[in-house]
GUSERO-250018 format. One record per residue: residue in one letter; z, x, y of N, C-alpha, C in turn. Coordinates in pm, whole numbers, padded with zeros to 5 digits. Layout:
N
A;Z;X;Y;Z;X;Y;Z;X;Y $
...
//
This chain:
185
X;-00864;-00141;01901;-00725;-00107;01841;-00745;-00075;01695 $
X;-00687;00027;01656;-00695;00064;01513;-00597;-00021;01445 $
X;-00654;-00066;01324;-00579;-00161;01238;-00466;-00076;01159 $
X;-00361;-00130;01115;-00265;-00052;01045;-00291;-00014;00895 $
X;-00236;00098;00853;-00262;00136;00720;-00127;00105;00650 $
X;-00141;00080;00525;-00027;00049;00442;-00039;00103;00301 $
X;00074;00120;00248;00088;00164;00111;00158;00041;00046 $
X;00093;-00023;-00064;00148;-00125;-00128;00208;-00066;-00256 $
X;00339;-00110;-00279;00410;-00047;-00404;00461;-00158;-00483 $
X;00425;-00149;-00618;00500;-00219;-00718;00653;-00188;-00710 $
X;00722;-00279;-00766;00866;-00240;-00761;00920;-00197;-00905 $
X;00937;-00284;-00994;00998;-00233;-01119;00916;-00128;-01188 $
X;00963;-00024;-01223;00883;00084;-01293;00822;00167;-01212 $
X;00813;00141;-01080;00742;00226;-00976;00838;00295;-00879 $
X;00928;00205;-00819;01036;00262;-00724;01164;00245;-00805 $
X;01191;00163;-00885;01328;00161;-00945;01290;00161;-01099 $
X;01399;00204;-01186;01385;00229;-01322;01368;00078;-01384 $
X;01264;00076;-01471;01235;-00058;-01523;01343;-00082;-01628 $
X;01419;-00197;-01614;01515;-00241;-01701;01508;-00372;-01744 $
X;01391;-00450;-01702;01357;-00581;-01740;01445;-00681;-01647 $
X;01379;-00752;-01561;01427;-00862;-01473;01542;-00809;-01392 $
X;01529;-00691;-01335;01638;-00651;-01229;01643;-00758;-01113 $
X;01757;-00798;-01093;01784;-00887;-00979;01923;-00875;-00924 $
X;02013;-00768;-00977;02140;-00757;-00922;02150;-00612;-00879 $
X;02212;-00585;-00760;02207;-00449;-00704;02288;-00365;-00807 $
X;02369;-00404;-00889;02444;-00323;-00992;02346;-00264;-01084 $
X;02226;-00331;-01107;02121;-00295;-01206;02009;-00199;-01130 $
X;02016;-00204;-01015;01907;-00133;-00938;01936;00026;-00948 $
X;01842;00100;-00989;01846;00237;-00989;01711;00309;-00950 $
X;01713;00370;-00834;01593;00432;-00782;01537;00533;-00878 $
X;01408;00533;-00891;01348;00643;-00974;01347;00769;-00885 $
X;01401;00884;-00948;01416;01001;-00871;01301;01033;-00782 $
X;01326;01044;-00649;01225;01086;-00553;01163;00965;-00489 $
X;01196;00855;-00532;01132;00722;-00485;01163;00694;-00337 $
X;01312;00706;-00318;01355;00691;-00170;01288;00782;-00075 $
X;01291;00909;-00117;01222;01009;-00034;01068;00982;-00017 $
X;01012;00922;-00126;00865;00889;-00101;00845;00782;00006 $
X;00932;00684;00000;00913;00571;00095;00934;00631;00235 $
X;01028;00715;00258;01063;00771;00388;00947;00856;00437 $
X;00901;00939;00342;00784;01029;00382;00661;00945;00420 $
X;00632;00836;00349;00512;00749;00398;00540;00685;00532 $
X;00667;00642;00544;00689;00582;00680;00681;00686;00789 $
X;00729;00805;00768;00712;00916;00872;00573;00948;00890 $
X;00489;00934;00795;00336;00954;00797;00270;00840;00871 $
X;00341;00732;00904;00274;00621;00980;00224;00507;00895 $
X;00259;00504;00771;00214;00397;00688;00314;00284;00688 $
X;00268;00160;00691;00357;00045;00654;00385;00062;00500 $
X;00504;00031;00462;00526;00028;00321;00578;-00106;00268 $
X;00485;-00171;00181;00513;-00307;00151;00523;-00319;-00010 $
X;00624;-00378;-00052;00641;-00404;-00189;00563;-00534;-00235 $
X;00498;-00530;-00343;00434;-00651;-00398;00467;-00642;-00554 $
X;00536;-00756;-00571;00607;-00760;-00719;00601;-00898;-00776 $
X;00557;-00891;-00911;00560;-01021;-00997;00704;-01040;-01021 $
X;00761;-01154;-01006;00893;-01170;-01048;00901;-01305;-01136 $
X;00858;-01276;-01262;00848;-01390;-01350;00975;-01431;-01404 $
X;01082;-01352;-01370;01220;-01402;-01398;01268;-01524;-01327 $
X;01207;-01552;-01209;01231;-01663;-01135;01168;-01786;-01213 $
X;01043;-01778;-01249;00987;-01885;-01329;01053;-01906;-01456 $
X;01107;-01793;-01508;01179;-01810;-01646;01324;-01863;-01626 $
X;01379;-01883;-01504;01504;-01928;-01478;01621;-01827;-01492 $
X;01574;-01702;-01501;01693;-01592;-01520;01759;-01566;-01392 $
X;01693;-01583;-01275;01761;-01571;-01148;01683;-01654;-01050 $
X;01721;-01658;-00929;01641;-01744;-00825;01600;-01642;-00713 $
X;01536;-01705;-00619;01477;-01635;-00514;01595;-01566;-00417 $
X;01706;-01646;-00414;01825;-01592;-00332;01885;-01465;-00396 $
X;01881;-01451;-00533;01943;-01337;-00594;01842;-01221;-00564 $
X;01713;-01243;-00565;01615;-01147;-00553;01616;-01101;-00398 $
X;01622;-01197;-00309;01637;-01156;-00167;01760;-01080;-00130 $
X;01872;-01096;-00197;01993;-01021;-00178;01967;-00874;-00230 $
X;01901;-00856;-00356;01861;-00730;-00405;01778;-00654;-00300 $
X;01674;-00723;-00238;01591;-00657;-00141;01665;-00617;-00006 $
X;01761;-00699;00019;01843;-00650;00142;01920;-00528;00105 $
X;01977;-00523;00002;02042;-00402;-00055;01965;-00285;-00048 $
X;01835;-00299;-00108;01742;-00179;-00121;01720;-00128;00025 $
X;01690;-00219;00118;01666;-00180;00252;01787;-00109;00322 $
X;01898;-00181;00290;02022;-00118;00351;02043;00034;00291 $
X;02002;00062;00185;02020;00196;00128;01917;00287;00202 $
X;01794;00239;00220;01699;00323;00297;01739;00342;00437 $
X;01802;00243;00493;01840;00245;00642;01951;00358;00667 $
X;02022;00388;00561;02126;00498;00567;02054;00636;00601 $
X;01922;00635;00581;01850;00767;00620;01783;00747;00741 $
X;01794;00632;00816;01732;00610;00958;01677;00467;00958 $
X;01692;00408;01081;01656;00266;01084;01521;00230;01064 $
X;01427;00334;01079;01283;00314;01070;01233;00335;00934 $
X;01314;00350;00831;01279;00387;00694;01264;00263;00602 $
X;01310;00138;00649;01307;00039;00555;01174;-00002;00509 $
X;01164;-00068;00396;01039;-00138;00346;00998;-00248;00437 $
X;00884;-00248;00492;00846;-00340;00593;00844;-00490;00544 $
X;00820;-00505;00422;00819;-00649;00368;00815;-00644;00220 $
X;00879;-00725;00153;00872;-00760;00011;00793;-00880;-00010 $
X;00689;-00882;-00082;00603;-01005;-00127;00626;-01006;-00276 $
X;00655;-01134;-00314;00676;-01153;-00462;00594;-01276;-00506 $
X;00568;-01279;-00642;00509;-01383;-00702;00607;-01443;-00810 $
X;00662;-01572;-00775;00766;-01624;-00862;00718;-01692;-00980 $
X;00577;-01683;-01006;00518;-01765;-01110;00486;-01704;-01243 $
X;00469;-01777;-01344;00432;-01726;-01471;00339;-01824;-01543 $
X;00242;-01776;-01606;00144;-01859;-01675;00203;-01946;-01785 $
X;00319;-01904;-01829;00390;-01982;-01956;00516;-02061;-01906 $
X;00567;-02041;-01785;00685;-02100;-01748;00678;-02151;-01607 $
X;00772;-02248;-01571;00789;-02305;-01438;00689;-02407;-01407 $
X;00705;-02458;-01280;00610;-02568;-01242;00466;-02530;-01195 $
X;00454;-02393;-01148;00321;-02349;-01108;00284;-02246;-01223 $
X;00173;-02277;-01293;00127;-02178;-01396;00002;-02103;-01347 $
X;-00070;-02167;-01264;-00197;-02098;-01204;-00174;-02062;-01054 $
X;-00182;-01949;-01015;-00153;-01913;-00869;-00241;-01797;-00820 $
X;-00240;-01793;-00695;-00333;-01688;-00640;-00259;-01556;-00616 $
X;-00123;-01557;-00647;-00046;-01444;-00608;-00019;-01337;-00718 $
X;-00012;-01397;-00840;00029;-01301;-00945;-00075;-01195;-00977 $
X;-00017;-01069;-00982;-00110;-00963;-01010;-00160;-00980;-01170 $
X;-00276;-00961;-01181;-00375;-00867;-01122;-00467;-00931;-01009 $
X;-00429;-01053;-00962;-00496;-01120;-00854;-00439;-01055;-00722 $
X;-00531;-01044;-00628;-00482;-00970;-00507;-00401;-01057;-00392 $
X;-00367;-01178;-00431;-00309;-01259;-00330;-00209;-01209;-00247 $
X;-00103;-01127;-00298;00005;-01082;-00220;-00055;-00975;-00117 $
X;-00148;-00898;-00160;-00199;-00793;-00071;-00280;-00864;00031 $
X;-00356;-00977;-00001;-00423;-01048;00111;-00329;-01109;00207 $
X;-00209;-01165;00154;-00120;-01212;00260;-00066;-01111;00353 $
X;-00035;-00995;00297;00010;-00888;00380;-00096;-00837;00487 $
X;-00209;-00824;00432;-00329;-00797;00527;-00333;-00878;00644 $
X;-00311;-01010;00613;-00314;-01109;00714;-00198;-01103;00810 $
X;-00084;-01082;00747;00047;-01082;00824;00059;-00962;00913 $
X;00003;-00847;00870;00019;-00728;00951;-00103;-00676;01001 $
X;-00220;-00739;00982;-00347;-00689;01025;-00374;-00548;00978 $
X;-00377;-00537;00842;-00397;-00413;00774;-00541;-00380;00744 $
X;-00573;-00262;00757;-00706;-00203;00725;-00695;-00162;00570 $
X;-00744;-00258;00492;-00743;-00223;00345;-00814;-00102;00307 $
X;-00922;-00056;00368;-01001;00042;00326;-00938;00177;00363 $
X;-00825;00176;00443;-00754;00305;00468;-00605;00282;00412 $
X;-00594;00183;00314;-00463;00173;00258;-00471;00202;00110 $
X;-00350;00203;00048;-00330;00248;-00095;-00243;00144;-00165 $
X;-00238;00158;-00305;-00146;00088;-00376;-00096;00193;-00486 $
X;00028;00167;-00514;00095;00263;-00617;00165;00160;-00715 $
X;00132;00173;-00856;00194;00082;-00943;00193;00153;-01081 $
X;00269;00088;-01176;00281;00140;-01309;00212;00056;-01419 $
X;00151;-00045;-01380;00073;-00152;-01480;-00063;-00156;-01450 $
X;-00141;-00182;-01541;-00287;-00207;-01518;-00295;-00325;-01425 $
X;-00230;-00428;-01424;-00231;-00543;-01335;-00211;-00499;-01187 $
X;-00118;-00399;-01157;-00108;-00354;-01033;-00237;-00291;-00979 $
X;-00298;-00203;-01065;-00410;-00124;-01021;-00519;-00218;-01004 $
X;-00539;-00321;-01099;-00643;-00414;-01080;-00628;-00509;-00960 $
X;-00516;-00538;-00915;-00489;-00611;-00800;-00532;-00535;-00677 $
X;-00491;-00395;-00668;-00538;-00308;-00567;-00686;-00302;-00556 $
X;-00758;-00271;-00670;-00901;-00260;-00662;-00967;-00388;-00618 $
X;-00909;-00503;-00668;-00967;-00635;-00623;-00971;-00652;-00479 $
X;-00848;-00593;-00415;-00843;-00606;-00267;-00915;-00492;-00190 $
X;-00976;-00418;-00265;-01043;-00294;-00202;-00952;-00184;-00150 $
X;-00845;-00166;-00223;-00749;-00071;-00184;-00757;00048;-00281 $
X;-00750;00173;-00239;-00741;00294;-00329;-00615;00281;-00405 $
X;-00613;00297;-00540;-00502;00271;-00616;-00461;00392;-00701 $
X;-00337;00409;-00726;-00274;00519;-00792;-00186;00461;-00906 $
X;-00209;00511;-01021;-00117;00477;-01140;-00002;00573;-01162 $
X;00116;00535;-01159;00220;00626;-01187;00266;00616;-01332 $
X;00310;00737;-01387;00336;00726;-01537;00480;00700;-01565 $
X;00562;00647;-01466;00691;00598;-01496;00674;00446;-01541 $
X;00785;00384;-01567;00782;00256;-01607;00676;00226;-01740 $
X;00587;00150;-01706;00478;00109;-01815;00364;00201;-01799 $
X;00361;00295;-01705;00258;00374;-01682;00178;00446;-01798 $
X;00254;00507;-01885;00188;00578;-02001;00113;00474;-02084 $
X;00174;00352;-02109;00110;00260;-02188;-00006;00201;-02115 $
X;00001;00175;-01981;-00113;00133;-01901;-00229;00220;-01887 $
X;-00203;00358;-01902;-00318;00447;-01884;-00439;00418;-01954 $
X;-00422;00369;-02091;-00536;00364;-02179;-00612;00235;-02129 $
X;-00539;00143;-02072;-00619;00015;-02031;-00715;00033;-01903 $
X;-00692;00150;-01849;-00775;00173;-01718;-00877;00288;-01746 $
X;-00990;00276;-01667;-01081;00378;-01683;-01038;00515;-01644 $
X;-01123;00616;-01675;-01088;00743;-01658;-01090;00786;-01510 $
X;-01159;00707;-01427;-01162;00740;-01282;-01033;00700;-01206 $
X;-00946;00640;-01263;-00825;00602;-01201;-00728;00722;-01174 $
X;-00679;00731;-01045;-00589;00855;-01031;-00457;00820;-01097 $
X;-00397;00898;-01166;-00272;00897;-01231;-00190;01010;-01200 $
X;-00059;00988;-01158;00027;01093;-01137;00169;01063;-01189 $
X;00247;01171;-01208;00380;01147;-01270;00469;01041;-01223 $
X;00482;01031;-01086;00564;00935;-01038;00535;00894;-00886 $
X;00619;00817;-00819;00586;00774;-00690;00602;00890;-00588 $
X;00683;00981;-00601;00688;01087;-00512;00563;01176;-00521 $
X;00491;01190;-00633;00359;01264;-00645;00267;01180;-00579 $
X;00265;01046;-00598;00172;00952;-00541;00181;00965;-00389 $
X;00292;00967;-00332;00310;00971;-00186;00257;01100;-00122 $
X;00277;01209;-00199;00220;01341;-00151;00075;01329;-00161 $
X;00010;01281;-00264;-00136;01263;-00276;-00178;01188;-00151 $
X;-00128;01072;-00125;-00168;00990;-00014;-00145;01064;00116 $
X;-00037;01114;00151;-00022;01186;00273;-00106;01291;00303 $
X;-00148;01371;00181;-00229;01491;00183;-00371;01450;00231 $
X;-00415;01317;00217;-00535;01261;00242;-00539;01164;00359 $
X;-00436;01157;00421;-00418;01069;00550;-00489;01124;00671 $
//
């Protein structure tokens, strides 16, 4: 049986506009083309999995319930285009090295813990999977897990570009990243 392919996506700055600790649907704003990118990847047969550091939980700005409600809202927006187009799962790291009860974890990017959990949960073939993110820590998590990784220049992407080597693929946004992935699928 062929294992499944996935596209792991960061959230803030990659699929929604970076506004700092987004946790209410009133503050959610899709990056132009992001919703279409998710749908195109799903049509191409990829699982779409969000992996997101949510330090706002450790900092006490919001709780997991607030975040889960936001993720339900996001999937409801995607489902308006068809029931098969929702994000397959949201994985989050609620930890921060300077706040909260847990300061050292295996899930906070640049560590690949969320990708490893998804690989286990969905039986994903990481060698045929991709990661899209706007921070060096996203790309580092993808590379640590053995996933081809693409930096988008939205969110913190422009600043992150200089932290990464010249061999990293970088594209303007998640729509361009999805086209790149689908053209190589």
